[in-house]
GUVO-171481 format. One line per 3 residues: number of its first residue (from 1); their letters; for each residue y, z, x negated of C-alpha. Coordinates in steps of 0.1 Angstrom, whole numbers, m for minus. Layout:
BEGIN
NUM) a) Y Z X ~ ...
***
This chain:
BEGIN
1) mns) 34 182 276 ~ 65 180 250 ~ 55 191 216
4) ait) 80 189 185 ~ 75 197 148 ~ 110 206 135
7) sce) 121 215 102 ~ 153 216 84 ~ 137 217 50
10) pps) 101 220 36 ~ 87 255 36 ~ 88 272 4
13) pvq) 57 280 m12 ~ 45 316 m8 ~ 17 337 m25
16) rdd) m12 345 m4 ~ m31 377 m4 ~ m55 360 m29
19) gvl) m29 349 m51 ~ m32 312 m45 ~ 2 294 m42
22) ssh) 4 280 m6 ~ 30 257 12 ~ 27 278 44
25) tdg) 22 311 61 ~ m4 312 88 ~ 21 324 114
28) qrr) 48 298 105 ~ 27 266 101 ~ 3 268 132
31) kkg) m3 283 165 ~ m22 314 167 ~ m60 306 169
34) qsr) m55 270 160 ~ m80 258 136 ~ m80 226 114
37) sps) m102 197 128 ~ m128 188 104 ~ m114 155 94
40) tsh) m83 172 79 ~ m103 203 64 ~ m104 185 32
43) lay) m69 176 28 ~ m42 195 9 ~ m16 179 32
46) gvl) m23 161 63 ~ m3 131 77 ~ 21 154 99
49) dip) 26 181 72 ~ 57 186 49 ~ 51 196 14
52) pwy) 79 213 m5 ~ 105 189 m17 ~ 97 191 m53
55) lci) 61 184 m46 ~ 72 152 m25 ~ 92 139 m55
58) flg) 64 144 m79 ~ 39 129 m53 ~ 60 101 m45
61) iqh) 63 92 m84 ~ 26 92 m85 ~ 21 68 m56
64) flt) 49 45 m73 ~ 30 47 m106 ~ m1 38 m86
67) alg) 13 8 m70 ~ 32 m1 m105 ~ 5 m24 m117
70) glv) 5 m48 m86 ~ 43 m46 m82 ~ 49 m56 m120
73) avp) 20 m81 m120 ~ 31 m104 m91 ~ 66 m116 m109
76) lil) 48 m120 m143 ~ 22 m141 m126 ~ 47 m162 m110
79) akd) 70 m163 m142 ~ 55 m193 m158 ~ 53 m214 m128
82) lcl) 91 m204 m121 ~ 99 m217 m158 ~ 106 m181 m167
85) qhd) 78 m173 m194 ~ 105 m172 m221 ~ 130 m153 m200
88) plt) 120 m117 m201 ~ 154 m105 m188 ~ 152 m124 m156
91) qsy) 114 m113 m153 ~ 130 m78 m152 ~ 152 m89 m125
94) lis) 126 m100 m103 ~ 106 m67 m110 ~ 137 m46 m100
97) tif) 140 m68 m69 ~ 106 m63 m58 ~ 110 m22 m64
100) fvs) 141 m24 m41 ~ 126 m44 m14 ~ 95 m25 m14
103) gic) 113 7 m11 ~ 132 m7 20 ~ 100 m20 36
106) tll) 82 13 30 ~ 107 32 48 ~ 107 10 77
109) qvf) 70 11 80 ~ 69 50 78 ~ 96 55 103
112) lgv) 94 25 127 ~ 61 8 118 ~ 24 21 118
115) rlp) 38 53 108 ~ 8 61 85 ~ 15 70 48
118) ilq) 12 35 35 ~ 33 22 7 ~ 45 m14 10
121) ggt) 47 m37 m19 ~ 43 m73 m33 ~ 10 m91 m20
124) faf) m15 m111 m39 ~ m23 m131 m8 ~ 11 m149 m14
127) vap) 4 m156 m50 ~ m22 m184 m46 ~ m2 m204 m20
130) sla) 28 m200 m42 ~ 11 m213 m74 ~ m2 m241 m51
133) mls) 31 m251 m40 ~ 47 m246 m78 ~ 19 m268 m91
136) lpa) 31 m300 m69 ~ 47 m328 m91 ~ 80 m322 m76
139) wkc) 82 m285 m88 ~ 62 m287 m121 ~ 83 m273 m149
142) pew) 98 m298 m174 ~ 80 m298 m209 ~ 112 m283 m228
145) tfn) 109 m252 m210 ~ 75 m245 m225 ~ 94 m244 m259
148) asr) 111 m212 m267 ~ 132 m227 m294 ~ 147 m253 m268
151) vnt) 153 m227 m241 ~ 188 m214 m235 ~ 184 m187 m211
154) ssp) 222 m185 m204 ~ 227 m225 m196 ~ 236 m236 m162
157) efi) 207 m263 m166 ~ 180 m238 m173 ~ 193 m214 m147
160) eew) 191 m241 m122 ~ 156 m251 m130 ~ 142 m217 m122
163) qmr) 163 m209 m94 ~ 156 m240 m74 ~ 121 m230 m75
166) ire) 126 m196 m63 ~ 148 m207 m36 ~ 119 m230 m24
169) lqg) 97 m200 m25 ~ 124 m181 m5 ~ 124 m205 23
172) aim) 87 m208 29 ~ 83 m170 28 ~ 110 m164 53
175) vas) 98 m190 79 ~ 62 m179 75 ~ 72 m142 79
178) cvq) 86 m152 116 ~ 49 m162 124 ~ 37 m125 113
181) mlv) 65 m111 133 ~ 55 m132 164 ~ 19 m121 160
184) gfs) 28 m83 157 ~ 56 m79 183 ~ 40 m100 209
187) gli) 8 m80 208 ~ m15 m107 199 ~ m28 m87 171
190) gfl) m35 m57 194 ~ m52 m81 219 ~ m77 m93 193
193) mrf) m84 m55 184 ~ m105 m53 213 ~ m131 m75 199
196) igp) m130 m58 164 ~ m154 m29 157 ~ m171 m14 128
199) lti) m190 m44 119 ~ m157 m64 114 ~ m137 m36 99
202) apt) m162 m26 72 ~ m166 m59 54 ~ m129 m67 57
205) isl) m121 m33 40 ~ m146 m35 14 ~ m138 m69 4
208) val) m102 m59 m1 ~ m114 m42 m34 ~ m148 m58 m44
211) plf) m132 m94 m52 ~ m106 m76 m75 ~ m135 m63 m98
214) dsa) m127 m92 m123 ~ m92 m85 m126 ~ m95 m48 m128
217) gsd) m123 m53 m155 ~ m102 m78 m175 ~ m74 m53 m175
220) agi) m96 m23 m184 ~ m114 m46 m210 ~ m81 m49 m230
223) hwg) m94 m17 m246 ~ m124 m1 m232 ~ m118 31 m251
226) isa) m83 38 m234 ~ m94 25 m200 ~ m124 47 m203
229) mti) m104 78 m213 ~ m81 71 m180 ~ m112 70 m159
232) fli) m126 101 m175 ~ m94 120 m167 ~ m89 109 m131
235) vlf) m124 117 m124 ~ m123 152 m141 ~ m92 160 m125
238) sqy) m98 148 m89 ~ m136 157 m87 ~ m145 185 m112
241) lkn) m113 205 m115 ~ m101 199 m79 ~ m107 238 m72
244) vav) m93 251 m102 ~ m61 270 m96 ~ m36 270 m124
247) pvp) m12 298 m128 ~ 25 287 m126 ~ 57 309 m124
250) vyg) 75 315 m90 ~ 107 328 m83 ~ 113 345 m51
253) ger) 100 373 m27 ~ 105 410 m36 ~ 95 404 m70
256) kcq) 118 378 m84 ~ 96 363 m109 ~ 59 363 m104
259) tsk) 28 342 m112 ~ 10 323 m85 ~ m19 299 m86
262) fyl) m14 262 m78 ~ m42 234 m73 ~ m25 211 m99
265) fqv) m55 189 m106 ~ m61 185 m67 ~ m27 173 m60
268) fpv) m15 152 m94 ~ m49 137 m107 ~ m34 101 m111
271) lla) m1 113 m124 ~ m16 135 m149 ~ m42 109 m161
274) lci) m16 82 m166 ~ 8 103 m184 ~ m20 118 m207
277) swl) m33 82 m215 ~ 3 67 m218 ~ 12 95 m245
280) icf) m20 90 m264 ~ m12 52 m264 ~ 23 60 m277
283) ilt) 7 82 m306 ~ m17 53 m315 ~ 13 29 m316
286) vtn) 33 49 m337 ~ 6 58 m362 ~ m5 21 m362
289) alp) m39 31 m352 ~ m39 2 m328 ~ m35 m36 m338
292) sap) m2 m51 m343 ~ m15 m87 m340 ~ m9 m102 m307
295) tay) m44 m118 m307 ~ m62 m87 m318 ~ m85 m69 m295
298) gyl) m66 m38 m280 ~ m32 m50 m288 ~ m20 m46 m252
301) art) m28 m11 m255 ~ 2 m5 m276 ~ 34 9 m257
304) dtk) 58 m15 m277 ~ 45 m49 m264 ~ 73 m51 m237
307) gsv) 99 m34 m257 ~ 122 m65 m256 ~ 124 m61 m215
310) lnq) 133 m25 m220 ~ 161 m33 m244 ~ 177 m62 m225
313) apw) 175 m47 m190 ~ 209 m33 m178 ~ 211 5 m167
316) frf) 223 m4 m131 ~ 221 m34 m110 ~ 221 m38 m73
319) pyp) 198 m65 m58 ~ 211 m85 m29 ~ 202 m110 m3
322) gqw) 208 m147 m15 ~ 212 m135 m52 ~ 196 m168 m65
325) glp) 215 m190 m40 ~ 206 m206 m5 ~ 169 m209 3
328) tis) 154 m243 10 ~ 123 m252 31 ~ 94 m276 27
331) lag) 66 m281 51 ~ 39 m276 23 ~ 51 m244 12
334) vfg) 54 m230 47 ~ 18 m240 56 ~ 6 m227 23
337) iia) 25 m193 26 ~ 12 m191 65 ~ m22 m189 50
340) gvi) m14 m161 29 ~ 2 m145 60 ~ m30 m145 78
343) ssm) m50 m128 50 ~ m24 m103 47 ~ m25 m94 83
346) ves) m63 m89 81 ~ m62 m68 50 ~ m35 m45 65
349) vgd) m52 m41 96 ~ m82 m29 75 ~ m59 m7 53
352) yya) m45 10 85 ~ m81 21 97 ~ m89 31 59
355) car) m55 51 58 ~ m60 68 91 ~ m94 80 81
358) lvg) m84 93 47 ~ m55 112 61 ~ m72 126 88
361) app) m55 109 115 ~ m68 94 147 ~ m76 56 146
364) ppk) m45 37 152 ~ m37 26 189 ~ m29 m12 197
367) hai) 9 m4 199 ~ 9 12 164 ~ m10 m19 152
370) nrg) 13 m43 169 ~ 44 m26 155 ~ 30 m22 120
373) igi) 22 m59 117 ~ 54 m68 132 ~ 74 m48 107
376) egl) 54 m62 79 ~ 66 m96 90 ~ 102 m81 89
379) gcl) 94 m69 54 ~ 82 m104 44 ~ 115 m117 57
382) lag) 136 m93 36 ~ 116 m101 6 ~ 123 m136 10
385) awg) 159 m131 19 ~ 163 m108 m16 ~ 144 m135 m36
388) tgn) 113 m114 m48 ~ 92 m149 m49 ~ 66 m127 m28
391) gtt) 62 m109 5 ~ 53 m74 11 ~ 22 m59 25
394) sys) 3 m26 29 ~ m8 m15 m6 ~ m45 m10 m9
397) env) m44 7 m40 ~ m24 36 m26 ~ m47 39 4
400) gal) m73 47 m23 ~ m50 71 m40 ~ m48 89 m7
403) git) m87 95 m10 ~ m85 110 m45 ~ m51 130 m42
406) rvg) m60 145 m8 ~ m25 144 1 ~ m19 124 32
409) srv) 17 134 41 ~ 40 104 52 ~ 68 123 39
412) viv) 56 118 5 ~ 55 81 13 ~ 91 85 24
415) aag) 99 101 m11 ~ 78 72 m27 ~ 102 46 m9
418) cvl) 131 63 m23 ~ 118 64 m56 ~ 111 26 m53
421) llm) 146 20 m42 ~ 161 39 m70 ~ 140 22 m97
424) gmf) 152 m12 m82 ~ 189 m1 m87 ~ 184 15 m122
427) gki) 169 m16 m142 ~ 165 4 m174 ~ 143 31 m159
430) gaa) 123 4 m138 ~ 117 m16 m171 ~ 105 16 m190
433) fat) 76 21 m163 ~ 68 m16 m169 ~ 58 m6 m206
436) ipt) 26 12 m194 ~ m3 m2 m214 ~ m24 m27 m195
439) pvi) m59 m8 m201 ~ m44 24 m186 ~ m36 4 m153
442) ggm) m70 m14 m153 ~ m88 21 m157 ~ m67 34 m129
445) flv) m76 4 m106 ~ m114 6 m113 ~ m115 42 m97
448) mfg) m89 31 m68 ~ m110 0 m59 ~ m142 20 m59
451) vit) m129 44 m35 ~ m115 17 m10 ~ m148 1 m11
454) avg) m164 33 m1 ~ m141 39 28 ~ m149 4 40
457) isn) m185 11 40 ~ m182 45 56 ~ m172 29 88
460) lqy) m209 19 94 ~ m216 56 103 ~ m207 46 138
463) vdm) m232 14 137 ~ m271 17 140 ~ m280 8 106
466) nss) m316 9 115 ~ m309 m23 138 ~ m319 m57 118
469) rnl) m291 m72 137 ~ m265 m50 123 ~ m281 m52 87
472) fvf) m278 m91 90 ~ m242 m91 101 ~ m230 m66 76
475) gfs) m248 m79 46 ~ m244 m117 51 ~ m205 m110 57
478) iyc) m203 m93 24 ~ m222 m115 4 ~ m205 m147 18
481) gla) m173 m129 13 ~ m181 m129 m25 ~ m201 m161 m29
484) ipn) m178 m184 m8 ~ m143 m178 m28 ~ m162 m179 m61
487) wvn) m176 m215 m54 ~ m143 m227 m39 ~ m123 m214 m71
490) knp) m147 m233 m94 ~ m149 m265 m72 ~ m114 m270 m55
493) eml) m116 m306 m58 ~ m147 m305 m33 ~ m123 m297 m4
496) qtg) m100 m326 m4 ~ m93 m339 30 ~ m64 m362 21
499) ilq) m36 m340 36 ~ m23 m317 10 ~ m10 m291 33
502) ldq) m41 m288 52 ~ m61 m287 15 ~ m38 m258 7
505) viq) m45 m238 38 ~ m82 m244 36 ~ m83 m235 m2
508) vll) m62 m203 4 ~ m83 m191 34 ~ m116 m199 17
511) ttg) m106 m180 m17 ~ m95 m148 1 ~ m129 m127 4
514) mfv) m114 m103 29 ~ m106 m132 52 ~ m141 m149 49
517) ggf) m162 m116 53 ~ m138 m102 80 ~ m141 m135 100
520) lgf) m180 m138 96 ~ m183 m102 105 ~ m160 m106 137
523) lld) m180 m140 146 ~ m213 m127 144 ~ m206 m92 158
526) nti) m193 m109 190 ~ m218 m137 195 ~ m251 m122 183
529) pgs) m265 m103 212 ~ m264 m65 210 ~ m256 m36 229
532) qee) m223 m16 228 ~ m243 16 213 ~ m259 m5 188
535) rgl) m228 m23 176 ~ m210 10 172 ~ m184 1 197
538) law) m194 29 221 ~ m188 56 196 ~ m159 37 181
541) nqi) m140 34 214 ~ m145 71 222 ~ m130 80 189
544) qes) m99 56 197 ~ m95 70 232 ~ m103 106 231
547) eet) m101 122 197 ~ m72 144 193 ~ m51 125 219
550) rka) m21 145 215 ~ m21 143 177 ~ m25 106 180
553) sev) 9 104 201 ~ 23 128 171 ~ 12 104 144
556) ygl) 20 71 160 ~ 47 78 184 ~ 85 68 173
559) pwg) 108 92 157 ~ 138 108 168 ~ 127 110 205
562) igt) 127 73 209 ~ 103 65 238 ~ 103 100 249
565) kfc) 139 112 256 ~ 154 78 249 ~ 144 42 260
568) tss) 119 56 285 ~ 123 28 312 ~ 96 10 325
571) cvr) 107 m23 314 ~ 108 m11 276 ~ 72 6 281
574) rlp) 57 m26 289 ~ 66 m40 254 ~ 34 m45 236
577) fwp) 45 m25 205 ~ 62 6 226 ~ 42 38 225
580) rle) 23 46 259 ~ 32 77 278 ~ 5 99 294
583) hgg) 1 103 330 ~ 27 128 344 ~ 59 111 349
586) kgq) 92 109 331 ~ 94 149 332 ~ 63 154 312
589) msv) 63 135 280 ~ 31 134 257 ~ 44 119 225
592) sql) 56 147 200 ~ 88 142 184 ~ 88 146 145
595) tlc) 124 157 135 ~ 136 165 100 ~ 164 184 112
598) sqv) 156 217 133 ~ 172 224 164 ~ 162 261 162
601) ssg) 189 281 150 ~ 175 314 160 ~ 148 336 145
604) eqp) 122 323 169 ~ 96 303 151 ~ 92 265 162
607) rgn) 60 258 186 ~ 35 231 179 ~ 36 233 142
610) let) 5 223 123 ~ m10 241 92 ~ m2 229 57
613) rm) m25 243 31 ~ m33 237 m5
***
């Protein structure tokens, strides 16, 4: 059976009989008699739905703002060890570069990767091994770079000091990314998925966010009043006012100008909260209600603390591969980054399942997971080539945003990728977003991380939680995922084997909570005796194999007819990352084609369209 979702442009909003602004008409957006599945009934837009273009832009900006804290934080964390603490202009260049590469990787992931609405961005999994490598005696910054009066940012000596370090990072990231590409495209990660069930996924997803309570709390603690206000606004808009329709003017129809209702708070809770909090911080800054002394409590809540970056950043700058020179490679750096790659892959697999659950999509099949991990490896390769000083991974913060906004359309993530590309090229605009006060970002993260933790725990619904075996596996995995990284961070000298590279690998792995918890959950769940039903594998596999099979092919199949109309030979279908066709021969294709340009020029409505409703 061949089904195609075709649309030349997003559907225009129309007014329903009850006066509520909707992005569809029942006859145009779904088959007659088709009902929405329970998993998507709570969504404003499902994964296959296409919102109006203007909503896509604003929703894309909201995703960009959600990821902004992490995207900006990674270059700023690395700045000191790259000898750039007194060079804010170069820091803004690194921020623009990571914006640009994240946009490219996001588009690759949505179109050719796992095809779920997941934003790609810099990964904290690479930060620890990067800092470990830069702390080696050969790469420690000279003392004169710590003195602002002695640093001439335009001198060739200073430029070579920081560029030689980032080139070393580039080489390590590019080599390590090849390992991730091999694991993904060879099907190894998909093979391991047969041994991974809810008791492995639940602690892995939960520990994506739980260990970050310290950093989120520290950012929020810069000014608890501002962060509490941000939290209050997000909760107010997303939970209490989500069913409140706001009157908005609409042009079109028989009456050219009319008023319709739009669920503004349900669709834009994060964007509205950030803008309001940002505006209040600006007013408090202008009126000097916030302290002006850098050491005073609440100083970082001011909107002018990063004004120098905004003033010095150019209006237009196009990042390009090798902009800092030819990358160099060292064994210590490669081994350290490989440890970060392992942690990143574990986190990404958990993000795939969390994202699929939030957007009402079936669990990702093995070929989609293989492809997603492989494309993330390609993204890390591009990030290394461009010189971001970091890799890319699926952004857990934006997975949490999907649960709050109830907008799971991957077209919105395409818009977010385009926004990232533009922000990477327009340095002044990108630097302006970097001025969002720290407590506003911290308050937003507290909400997002809470949602991600809840999503991880929700996977236990498939497991018999009356079983003492399952209680032990989950509880022990979660607790060790918090306790072991905490101890290793406080006692790094206790893990000295005498081999520097091995020490770095061990330290990175044991300080990554999601790796520790996920590994223990995987090991215990597969070694402690238990029935398939008790472990949740029976219900888990039934969902993977039979739930909305046709929709699974629509969500995870390749676009533009690849694998259904083109490249359908038996040799290609044996590739572990290639979509699988259902039985029925070459003439009957099961993977639905999502095309953004309609092939229907007549007045006949396209068949197989799904409902989109707000």
